[in-house]
C-alpha positions, 0 to 999 in steps of 0.5 A: 526499545526492543531489537528489530527482526531482520526477517520482518524487515526483509519482508517489508522491503520486498513487498515495499519494492512492488508498490512504486511499480503499482503506483506507476501503472495506475498513474499512466494507465488510467485503468482499473484493469488488474487491480482489486479495491478489496485487495488494496483495502485488505493490505492497507489494514494489514499495514495499519495493523503492523504500524499499531503493533509496532507503536503499542507492543514492539517499538522499533525502527522497522515501523518506518517501512510499515508507515512507507508501505501504508503511504504507498498503498494509500496512494495507489487506493486513491489512484484506483478510485481516480481511475475508476471515475475516469473509466466510469465517465468514459463509459457514460459519455 
């Protein structure tokens, strides 16, 4: 087990602090306005790469924060897809 980077942890905490607000907006707005599926997927891949890096090359406790952030992006992506379906159903009705 290697030592963790306090800077990596700070970055993950700062980015992670924004996801609950984004998820709340997705839950309550039922809109995709201001959201981008491409952006969400790019961020998702980035967090997945961080998790894999931690597993394969640099295992430490910071992986927990990568997994939490990955889970929040997954939730926001699923909400985006739900909201897009809602918007599409409203425009065709």
